[in-house]
BALOBA-1460 file (C-alpha; in Angstrom, 3 decimals):
// residues 309
<rec num="1" residu="m" x="7.313" y="-62.011" z="-25.008"/>
<rec num="2" residu="t" x="6.375" y="-59.614" z="-27.478"/>
<rec num="3" residu="r" x="6.369" y="-60.657" z="-31.269"/>
<rec num="4" residu="l" x="9.379" y="-58.863" z="-33.463"/>
<rec num="5" residu="i" x="6.957" y="-58.645" z="-36.433"/>
<rec num="6" residu="e" x="3.361" y="-60.121" z="-36.847"/>
<rec num="7" residu="t" x="1.177" y="-59.508" z="-39.306"/>
<rec num="8" residu="e" x="-2.648" y="-61.263" z="-40.446"/>
<rec num="9" residu="g" x="-3.897" y="-60.743" z="-44.313"/>
<rec num="10" residu="l" x="-1.563" y="-57.851" z="-44.398"/>
<rec num="11" residu="s" x="-2.046" y="-56.745" z="-48.309"/>
<rec num="12" residu="k" x="-1.137" y="-53.612" z="-50.284"/>
<rec num="13" residu="k" x="-2.388" y="-52.479" z="-53.372"/>
<rec num="14" residu="y" x="-0.962" y="-49.643" z="-56.170"/>
<rec num="15" residu="r" x="-4.173" y="-48.725" z="-57.618"/>
<rec num="16" residu="a" x="-5.359" y="-51.955" z="-59.195"/>
<rec num="17" residu="t" x="-1.713" y="-53.572" z="-58.617"/>
<rec num="18" residu="p" x="-1.644" y="-56.164" z="-55.795"/>
<rec num="19" residu="a" x="1.775" y="-55.734" z="-54.095"/>
<rec num="20" residu="l" x="1.244" y="-58.108" z="-51.295"/>
<rec num="21" residu="t" x="-1.008" y="-60.325" z="-51.188"/>
<rec num="22" residu="d" x="-2.552" y="-61.857" z="-47.623"/>
<rec num="23" residu="i" x="1.061" y="-62.198" z="-45.842"/>
<rec num="24" residu="n" x="0.694" y="-63.940" z="-42.418"/>
<rec num="25" residu="l" x="4.238" y="-63.626" z="-40.476"/>
<rec num="26" residu="s" x="5.151" y="-63.936" z="-37.126"/>
<rec num="27" residu="i" x="8.625" y="-63.621" z="-36.423"/>
<rec num="28" residu="e" x="9.958" y="-63.580" z="-32.580"/>
<rec num="29" residu="k" x="13.381" y="-61.499" z="-31.516"/>
<rec num="30" residu="p" x="16.067" y="-61.142" z="-31.507"/>
<rec num="31" residu="v" x="16.839" y="-62.441" z="-34.978"/>
<rec num="32" residu="c" x="18.649" y="-61.635" z="-38.540"/>
<rec num="33" residu="t" x="16.153" y="-62.517" z="-41.177"/>
<rec num="34" residu="g" x="17.036" y="-62.283" z="-44.641"/>
<rec num="35" residu="l" x="14.334" y="-61.060" z="-46.933"/>
<rec num="36" residu="v" x="14.663" y="-62.614" z="-50.798"/>
<rec num="37" residu="g" x="12.679" y="-62.579" z="-53.642"/>
<rec num="38" residu="k" x="12.895" y="-61.582" z="-57.247"/>
<rec num="39" residu="n" x="12.221" y="-57.949" z="-58.373"/>
<rec num="40" residu="g" x="8.546" y="-57.349" z="-57.998"/>
<rec num="41" residu="a" x="8.249" y="-59.733" z="-55.134"/>
<rec num="42" residu="g" x="7.238" y="-56.995" z="-52.420"/>
<rec num="43" residu="k" x="10.117" y="-56.826" z="-50.702"/>
<rec num="44" residu="t" x="10.729" y="-53.153" z="-50.494"/>
<rec num="45" residu="t" x="6.765" y="-52.682" z="-50.252"/>
<rec num="46" residu="l" x="7.015" y="-54.989" z="-47.300"/>
<rec num="47" residu="l" x="9.775" y="-53.066" z="-45.390"/>
<rec num="48" residu="s" x="8.158" y="-49.928" z="-46.044"/>
<rec num="49" residu="i" x="4.994" y="-51.073" z="-44.422"/>
<rec num="50" residu="l" x="6.940" y="-52.260" z="-41.494"/>
<rec num="51" residu="s" x="8.648" y="-49.206" z="-41.061"/>
<rec num="52" residu="g" x="5.529" y="-46.984" z="-41.155"/>
<rec num="53" residu="s" x="6.618" y="-45.139" z="-44.187"/>
<rec num="54" residu="i" x="3.666" y="-46.263" z="-46.095"/>
<rec num="55" residu="r" x="0.057" y="-47.938" z="-44.914"/>
<rec num="56" residu="q" x="-1.518" y="-51.074" z="-45.758"/>
<rec num="57" residu="s" x="-4.679" y="-51.635" z="-48.003"/>
<rec num="58" residu="s" x="-5.693" y="-54.296" z="-45.273"/>
<rec num="59" residu="g" x="-4.690" y="-56.892" z="-43.002"/>
<rec num="60" residu="t" x="-2.642" y="-55.787" z="-39.895"/>
<rec num="61" residu="v" x="0.428" y="-55.306" z="-38.846"/>
<rec num="62" residu="k" x="2.178" y="-55.044" z="-35.382"/>
<rec num="63" residu="v" x="6.391" y="-54.139" z="-35.030"/>
<rec num="64" residu="l" x="7.286" y="-54.901" z="-31.164"/>
<rec num="65" residu="g" x="3.751" y="-55.120" z="-30.251"/>
<rec num="66" residu="h" x="2.636" y="-51.794" z="-31.582"/>
<rec num="67" residu="a" x="1.408" y="-50.336" z="-35.232"/>
<rec num="68" residu="p" x="4.097" y="-48.919" z="-37.487"/>
<rec num="69" residu="q" x="3.045" y="-45.266" z="-37.398"/>
<rec num="70" residu="g" x="2.651" y="-45.238" z="-33.570"/>
<rec num="71" residu="s" x="4.762" y="-43.111" z="-31.312"/>
<rec num="72" residu="a" x="5.323" y="-46.151" z="-29.060"/>
<rec num="73" residu="i" x="8.066" y="-47.463" z="-31.436"/>
<rec num="74" residu="k" x="9.692" y="-44.155" z="-32.752"/>
<rec num="75" residu="g" x="13.565" y="-44.416" z="-32.454"/>
<rec num="76" residu="k" x="13.242" y="-48.630" z="-31.732"/>
<rec num="77" residu="v" x="12.718" y="-49.077" z="-35.813"/>
<rec num="78" residu="s" x="15.014" y="-47.949" z="-38.667"/>
<rec num="79" residu="i" x="15.244" y="-48.324" z="-41.912"/>
<rec num="80" residu="l" x="17.800" y="-48.303" z="-45.026"/>
<rec num="81" residu="l" x="16.079" y="-48.033" z="-48.888"/>
<rec num="82" residu="q" x="18.144" y="-48.781" z="-51.591"/>
<rec num="83" residu="d" x="18.823" y="-45.426" z="-52.369"/>
<rec num="84" residu="a" x="20.288" y="-43.161" z="-49.361"/>
<rec num="85" residu="h" x="18.864" y="-39.585" z="-49.288"/>
<rec num="86" residu="f" x="20.804" y="-36.418" z="-47.821"/>
<rec num="87" residu="k" x="20.036" y="-32.829" z="-48.243"/>
<rec num="88" residu="k" x="22.544" y="-31.218" z="-50.986"/>
<rec num="89" residu="g" x="24.400" y="-28.440" z="-49.858"/>
<rec num="90" residu="l" x="24.895" y="-29.272" z="-46.475"/>
<rec num="91" residu="p" x="27.807" y="-31.655" z="-44.720"/>
<rec num="92" residu="v" x="26.549" y="-35.205" z="-44.525"/>
<rec num="93" residu="i" x="28.306" y="-35.561" z="-40.733"/>
<rec num="94" residu="s" x="26.217" y="-32.686" z="-39.946"/>
<rec num="95" residu="q" x="23.106" y="-34.009" z="-41.202"/>
<rec num="96" residu="l" x="23.697" y="-36.915" z="-39.091"/>
<rec num="97" residu="e" x="24.401" y="-35.507" z="-36.226"/>
<rec num="98" residu="h" x="20.865" y="-33.821" z="-36.616"/>
<rec num="99" residu="f" x="19.047" y="-37.222" z="-36.866"/>
<rec num="100" residu="a" x="20.803" y="-37.923" z="-33.737"/>
<rec num="101" residu="r" x="19.678" y="-34.426" z="-31.785"/>
<rec num="102" residu="l" x="16.209" y="-35.735" z="-33.085"/>
<rec num="103" residu="q" x="16.366" y="-38.604" z="-31.465"/>
<rec num="104" residu="g" x="17.168" y="-37.252" z="-28.010"/>
<rec num="105" residu="f" x="21.042" y="-36.729" z="-28.026"/>
<rec num="106" residu="t" x="22.680" y="-34.115" z="-26.504"/>
<rec num="107" residu="k" x="24.921" y="-31.810" z="-29.103"/>
<rec num="108" residu="q" x="28.091" y="-33.581" z="-27.770"/>
<rec num="109" residu="a" x="26.501" y="-37.190" z="-27.474"/>
<rec num="110" residu="a" x="25.637" y="-36.809" z="-31.132"/>
<rec num="111" residu="r" x="28.849" y="-35.939" z="-32.037"/>
<rec num="112" residu="d" x="30.701" y="-38.939" z="-30.295"/>
<rec num="113" residu="e" x="27.481" y="-41.375" z="-31.432"/>
<rec num="114" residu="i" x="28.033" y="-40.744" z="-35.119"/>
<rec num="115" residu="a" x="32.271" y="-40.365" z="-34.941"/>
<rec num="116" residu="d" x="31.728" y="-44.034" z="-33.421"/>
<rec num="117" residu="l" x="29.826" y="-45.389" z="-35.983"/>
<rec num="118" residu="l" x="31.928" y="-43.628" z="-38.759"/>
<rec num="119" residu="r" x="35.283" y="-45.367" z="-37.136"/>
<rec num="120" residu="q" x="33.269" y="-48.506" z="-37.529"/>
<rec num="121" residu="l" x="32.563" y="-48.385" z="-41.093"/>
<rec num="122" residu="n" x="35.856" y="-46.499" z="-42.208"/>
<rec num="123" residu="n" x="33.524" y="-43.689" z="-43.284"/>
<rec num="124" residu="a" x="35.490" y="-40.765" z="-41.924"/>
<rec num="125" residu="d" x="37.338" y="-39.276" z="-44.461"/>
<rec num="126" residu="y" x="34.484" y="-38.392" z="-47.043"/>
<rec num="127" residu="a" x="31.430" y="-37.720" z="-44.511"/>
<rec num="128" residu="g" x="32.443" y="-33.931" z="-44.087"/>
<rec num="129" residu="k" x="31.759" y="-33.378" z="-47.749"/>
<rec num="130" residu="n" x="27.965" y="-32.647" z="-49.180"/>
<rec num="131" residu="p" x="26.231" y="-35.341" z="-50.781"/>
<rec num="132" residu="e" x="26.481" y="-33.995" z="-54.194"/>
<rec num="133" residu="q" x="30.302" y="-34.568" z="-54.076"/>
<rec num="134" residu="l" x="30.021" y="-37.938" z="-53.011"/>
<rec num="135" residu="s" x="29.999" y="-41.077" z="-54.883"/>
<rec num="136" residu="w" x="26.482" y="-43.253" z="-54.972"/>
<rec num="137" residu="g" x="28.534" y="-45.901" z="-52.785"/>
<rec num="138" residu="q" x="29.768" y="-43.270" z="-50.481"/>
<rec num="139" residu="r" x="26.531" y="-41.973" z="-49.676"/>
<rec num="140" residu="k" x="25.089" y="-45.693" z="-49.414"/>
<rec num="141" residu="r" x="27.433" y="-46.467" z="-46.891"/>
<rec num="142" residu="l" x="26.315" y="-43.215" z="-44.912"/>
<rec num="143" residu="g" x="22.887" y="-44.057" z="-45.112"/>
<rec num="144" residu="i" x="23.779" y="-47.163" z="-43.307"/>
<rec num="145" residu="v" x="25.312" y="-45.206" z="-40.403"/>
<rec num="146" residu="q" x="22.295" y="-43.247" z="-40.375"/>
<rec num="147" residu="a" x="20.228" y="-46.503" z="-39.641"/>
<rec num="148" residu="f" x="22.067" y="-47.269" z="-36.730"/>
<rec num="149" residu="i" x="21.961" y="-44.208" z="-35.004"/>
<rec num="150" residu="g" x="20.870" y="-44.773" z="-31.302"/>
<rec num="151" residu="q" x="20.918" y="-48.622" z="-31.586"/>
<rec num="152" residu="p" x="17.982" y="-49.112" z="-32.390"/>
<rec num="153" residu="e" x="15.971" y="-52.339" z="-31.713"/>
<rec num="154" residu="l" x="14.973" y="-53.227" z="-35.059"/>
<rec num="155" residu="v" x="16.945" y="-52.393" z="-38.179"/>
<rec num="156" residu="l" x="15.462" y="-52.944" z="-41.780"/>
<rec num="157" residu="l" x="17.847" y="-52.641" z="-44.711"/>
<rec num="158" residu="d" x="16.924" y="-52.853" z="-48.241"/>
<rec num="159" residu="e" x="19.958" y="-54.293" z="-50.250"/>
<rec num="160" residu="p" x="22.491" y="-53.032" z="-47.821"/>
<rec num="161" residu="t" x="25.636" y="-54.046" z="-50.192"/>
<rec num="162" residu="a" x="24.012" y="-53.542" z="-53.965"/>
<rec num="163" residu="g" x="26.178" y="-51.506" z="-55.598"/>
<rec num="164" residu="l" x="29.101" y="-51.287" z="-53.045"/>
<rec num="165" residu="d" x="32.742" y="-52.535" z="-54.164"/>
<rec num="166" residu="p" x="33.790" y="-56.058" z="-52.713"/>
<rec num="167" residu="l" x="36.053" y="-54.599" z="-49.966"/>
<rec num="168" residu="a" x="33.213" y="-52.033" z="-48.989"/>
<rec num="169" residu="a" x="30.602" y="-54.741" z="-48.559"/>
<rec num="170" residu="h" x="32.679" y="-56.836" z="-46.697"/>
<rec num="171" residu="d" x="33.176" y="-53.814" z="-44.183"/>
<rec num="172" residu="v" x="29.198" y="-53.465" z="-44.130"/>
<rec num="173" residu="r" x="28.481" y="-57.080" z="-43.716"/>
<rec num="174" residu="k" x="31.261" y="-57.151" z="-40.628"/>
<rec num="175" residu="f" x="29.637" y="-54.244" z="-39.544"/>
<rec num="176" residu="i" x="26.227" y="-55.496" z="-39.334"/>
<rec num="177" residu="r" x="27.237" y="-58.873" z="-38.012"/>
<rec num="178" residu="t" x="28.970" y="-56.845" z="-34.712"/>
<rec num="179" residu="y" x="25.523" y="-55.677" z="-33.914"/>
<rec num="180" residu="t" x="23.211" y="-59.086" z="-34.456"/>
<rec num="181" residu="d" x="23.346" y="-59.460" z="-30.725"/>
<rec num="182" residu="k" x="22.111" y="-56.247" z="-29.689"/>
<rec num="183" residu="s" x="19.594" y="-55.571" z="-32.488"/>
<rec num="184" residu="s" x="17.466" y="-57.228" z="-34.455"/>
<rec num="185" residu="f" x="17.551" y="-57.212" z="-38.480"/>
<rec num="186" residu="i" x="15.588" y="-57.809" z="-41.343"/>
<rec num="187" residu="i" x="17.570" y="-57.837" z="-44.484"/>
<rec num="188" residu="s" x="16.714" y="-57.605" z="-48.217"/>
<rec num="189" residu="s" x="18.936" y="-59.048" z="-51.018"/>
<rec num="190" residu="h" x="18.968" y="-60.375" z="-54.145"/>
<rec num="191" residu="n" x="22.607" y="-61.725" z="-52.852"/>
<rec num="192" residu="l" x="21.705" y="-65.177" z="-51.248"/>
<rec num="193" residu="y" x="25.345" y="-66.233" z="-50.561"/>
<rec num="194" residu="e" x="25.301" y="-62.637" z="-48.261"/>
<rec num="195" residu="i" x="21.640" y="-63.419" z="-46.383"/>
<rec num="196" residu="e" x="23.314" y="-67.304" z="-45.484"/>
<rec num="197" residu="d" x="26.365" y="-65.746" z="-44.445"/>
<rec num="198" residu="i" x="24.570" y="-62.866" z="-42.168"/>
<rec num="199" residu="c" x="21.122" y="-64.293" z="-41.456"/>
<rec num="200" residu="s" x="19.581" y="-67.335" z="-39.618"/>
<rec num="201" residu="d" x="16.613" y="-67.341" z="-41.043"/>
<rec num="202" residu="v" x="14.825" y="-66.601" z="-44.077"/>
<rec num="203" residu="v" x="11.495" y="-64.965" z="-45.624"/>
<rec num="204" residu="i" x="10.731" y="-65.898" z="-49.037"/>
<rec num="205" residu="l" x="8.209" y="-63.656" z="-51.183"/>
<rec num="206" residu="d" x="7.191" y="-64.417" z="-54.909"/>
<rec num="207" residu="k" x="4.616" y="-62.050" z="-56.715"/>
<rec num="208" residu="g" x="3.463" y="-60.629" z="-53.736"/>
<rec num="209" residu="r" x="2.729" y="-63.536" z="-51.889"/>
<rec num="210" residu="l" x="4.379" y="-65.525" z="-48.768"/>
<rec num="211" residu="i" x="6.396" y="-68.592" z="-50.036"/>
<rec num="212" residu="a" x="8.304" y="-69.363" z="-46.422"/>
<rec num="213" residu="y" x="9.803" y="-68.331" z="-43.504"/>
<rec num="214" residu="t" x="11.943" y="-71.169" z="-42.341"/>
<rec num="215" residu="k" x="15.529" y="-71.413" z="-40.653"/>
<rec num="216" residu="i" x="17.909" y="-71.256" z="-43.241"/>
<rec num="217" residu="t" x="19.953" y="-74.337" z="-41.974"/>
<rec num="218" residu="e" x="16.190" y="-76.254" z="-43.161"/>
<rec num="219" residu="l" x="16.885" y="-75.137" z="-47.006"/>
<rec num="220" residu="a" x="20.780" y="-75.497" z="-47.100"/>
<rec num="221" residu="g" x="22.083" y="-78.736" z="-45.897"/>
<rec num="222" residu="k" x="25.656" y="-79.192" z="-45.187"/>
<rec num="223" residu="d" x="26.725" y="-82.977" z="-46.194"/>
<rec num="224" residu="n" x="24.821" y="-84.049" z="-48.779"/>
<rec num="225" residu="s" x="26.539" y="-82.999" z="-52.115"/>
<rec num="226" residu="l" x="29.650" y="-81.558" z="-53.151"/>
<rec num="227" residu="k" x="29.559" y="-78.602" z="-55.982"/>
<rec num="228" residu="i" x="32.825" y="-78.369" z="-57.696"/>
<rec num="229" residu="s" x="34.198" y="-76.042" z="-60.466"/>
<rec num="230" residu="l" x="37.331" y="-77.479" z="-62.058"/>
<rec num="231" residu="d" x="40.021" y="-75.529" z="-64.393"/>
<rec num="232" residu="r" x="38.684" y="-77.113" z="-67.362"/>
<rec num="233" residu="a" x="36.025" y="-79.717" z="-68.482"/>
<rec num="234" residu="p" x="36.555" y="-82.961" z="-66.443"/>
<rec num="235" residu="s" x="37.736" y="-86.159" z="-68.487"/>
<rec num="236" residu="e" x="36.082" y="-89.419" z="-68.929"/>
<rec num="237" residu="e" x="38.659" y="-90.809" z="-67.054"/>
<rec num="238" residu="l" x="37.989" y="-88.709" z="-63.874"/>
<rec num="239" residu="l" x="34.458" y="-89.002" z="-63.984"/>
<rec num="240" residu="n" x="34.496" y="-92.836" z="-64.267"/>
<rec num="241" residu="a" x="36.785" y="-92.576" z="-60.987"/>
<rec num="242" residu="l" x="34.404" y="-90.203" z="-59.482"/>
<rec num="243" residu="s" x="31.382" y="-92.383" z="-59.762"/>
<rec num="244" residu="q" x="33.178" y="-95.474" z="-58.695"/>
<rec num="245" residu="l" x="33.868" y="-94.348" z="-55.459"/>
<rec num="246" residu="p" x="31.275" y="-96.219" z="-52.772"/>
<rec num="247" residu="e" x="29.589" y="-93.017" z="-51.293"/>
<rec num="248" residu="i" x="28.704" y="-91.876" z="-54.793"/>
<rec num="249" residu="i" x="24.835" y="-91.848" z="-55.281"/>
<rec num="250" residu="d" x="24.351" y="-89.483" z="-58.313"/>
<rec num="251" residu="l" x="26.817" y="-87.600" z="-60.651"/>
<rec num="252" residu="k" x="25.637" y="-84.934" z="-62.455"/>
<rec num="253" residu="t" x="27.637" y="-82.280" z="-65.086"/>
<rec num="254" residu="d" x="26.634" y="-79.161" z="-66.231"/>
<rec num="255" residu="s" x="25.934" y="-78.971" z="-69.870"/>
<rec num="256" residu="a" x="26.098" y="-74.869" z="-69.761"/>
<rec num="257" residu="n" x="29.371" y="-75.048" z="-67.839"/>
<rec num="258" residu="q" x="31.307" y="-78.371" z="-68.591"/>
<rec num="259" residu="e" x="33.789" y="-77.508" z="-65.907"/>
<rec num="260" residu="k" x="31.310" y="-77.678" z="-63.103"/>
<rec num="261" residu="i" x="30.614" y="-81.017" z="-61.472"/>
<rec num="262" residu="t" x="28.039" y="-82.158" z="-58.828"/>
<rec num="263" residu="l" x="28.226" y="-84.909" z="-56.470"/>
<rec num="264" residu="y" x="25.455" y="-86.482" z="-54.000"/>
<rec num="265" residu="f" x="26.756" y="-88.883" z="-51.440"/>
<rec num="266" residu="a" x="26.293" y="-90.769" z="-48.557"/>
<rec num="267" residu="s" x="29.124" y="-90.662" z="-45.696"/>
<rec num="268" residu="k" x="29.240" y="-90.358" z="-42.253"/>
<rec num="269" residu="q" x="32.782" y="-88.843" z="-42.324"/>
<rec num="270" residu="a" x="31.757" y="-86.110" z="-44.911"/>
<rec num="271" residu="d" x="35.042" y="-84.456" z="-44.142"/>
<rec num="272" residu="k" x="37.223" y="-87.245" z="-44.981"/>
<rec num="273" residu="f" x="35.312" y="-88.162" z="-48.049"/>
<rec num="274" residu="q" x="35.712" y="-84.549" z="-49.330"/>
<rec num="275" residu="l" x="39.299" y="-84.612" z="-48.989"/>
<rec num="276" residu="q" x="39.497" y="-87.884" z="-50.781"/>
<rec num="277" residu="v" x="37.598" y="-86.404" z="-53.771"/>
<rec num="278" residu="q" x="40.178" y="-83.369" z="-53.822"/>
<rec num="279" residu="t" x="42.827" y="-85.847" z="-53.802"/>
<rec num="280" residu="l" x="41.384" y="-87.725" z="-56.307"/>
<rec num="281" residu="i" x="40.807" y="-84.928" z="-58.869"/>
<rec num="282" residu="i" x="44.198" y="-83.239" z="-57.967"/>
<rec num="283" residu="d" x="45.871" y="-86.824" z="-59.220"/>
<rec num="284" residu="q" x="44.074" y="-86.764" z="-62.178"/>
<rec num="285" residu="g" x="45.676" y="-83.584" z="-63.275"/>
<rec num="286" residu="f" x="43.043" y="-81.332" z="-62.511"/>
<rec num="287" residu="s" x="42.722" y="-78.053" z="-60.596"/>
<rec num="288" residu="l" x="39.949" y="-77.070" z="-58.206"/>
<rec num="289" residu="v" x="38.547" y="-73.705" z="-58.862"/>
<rec num="290" residu="h" x="35.633" y="-73.812" z="-56.070"/>
<rec num="291" residu="l" x="34.193" y="-76.433" z="-53.730"/>
<rec num="292" residu="h" x="30.928" y="-75.927" z="-51.848"/>
<rec num="293" residu="r" x="29.794" y="-78.860" z="-49.712"/>
<rec num="294" residu="g" x="25.734" y="-78.992" z="-49.155"/>
<rec num="295" residu="k" x="22.906" y="-77.445" z="-50.638"/>
<rec num="296" residu="a" x="23.266" y="-73.601" z="-51.099"/>
<rec num="297" residu="l" x="20.408" y="-71.204" z="-49.873"/>
<rec num="298" residu="v" x="19.948" y="-70.173" z="-53.405"/>
<rec num="299" residu="d" x="18.953" y="-74.052" z="-54.360"/>
<rec num="300" residu="g" x="16.920" y="-74.143" z="-51.358"/>
<rec num="301" residu="v" x="14.920" y="-71.180" z="-52.393"/>
<rec num="302" residu="l" x="14.494" y="-71.974" z="-56.191"/>
<rec num="303" residu="d" x="13.043" y="-75.075" z="-55.122"/>
<rec num="304" residu="l" x="10.249" y="-73.406" z="-53.352"/>
<rec num="305" residu="v" x="10.025" y="-70.907" z="-56.027"/>
<rec num="306" residu="d" x="9.291" y="-73.824" z="-58.132"/>
<rec num="307" residu="a" x="7.445" y="-75.840" z="-56.166"/>
<rec num="308" residu="e" x="4.898" y="-72.905" z="-55.814"/>
<rec num="309" residu="n" x="4.502" y="-72.132" z="-59.541"/>
């Protein structure tokens, strides 16, 4: 099987400053992979190399079995960088239809393709305006439409929901999900909860180096902990009552956020135990603001980065 991504010793320097160092990565297809790391970790540089926008300084890279700059993958890979760029003075819908024509669509087929994508993202109302008349978020959504023209085999998305309001971000995530069985994705995002929601795998970069490539389920356990936020700081009586539950292994409070509690437990009936904890909290006169069971992706990522450093 042709691999989606294959890199060996991939490195990139900007003058004397390393952006990526010795990246060895092999991703099979089809898959939806998250790309995470702090600012400056090398995420945008890696996406740009994979798209063929820039070249690596050393090492090798293949995308769908070919060099990223080669004609063999033309139209099969698309990218949306953080800022969507459209030419001023021309309606965005005309520019999108032009991009479709460049991919081989007939004039009518291009119109139909863009109309369908706009409908799915609820963008039809403002697509007829010039880009300078649109907000940053509106241009971002239209940039996502551009990235999906022709249903490419691989879609590279750099912070696809950054700067969008919650409803718009929800629409974008829903839109991406509808294509995960048709295309492969590499999605860079600082929102790890979003990555956990959409992706099955995650690539973790730190300071230009590959820390891990793994299944999200291996980083985010499901039944070993309860992270609880209350309406106010817990009383000693509540903490004692929780500590006395036979399933509890450990109980931790957060000195910076006193209303938060983390319970570590061992139980073969996790759902039943969770309900028992919720009932106990309510009986003690407290309200649950938030409850998350299991180790979140953000915890797993931080653990790996901390261990590396």
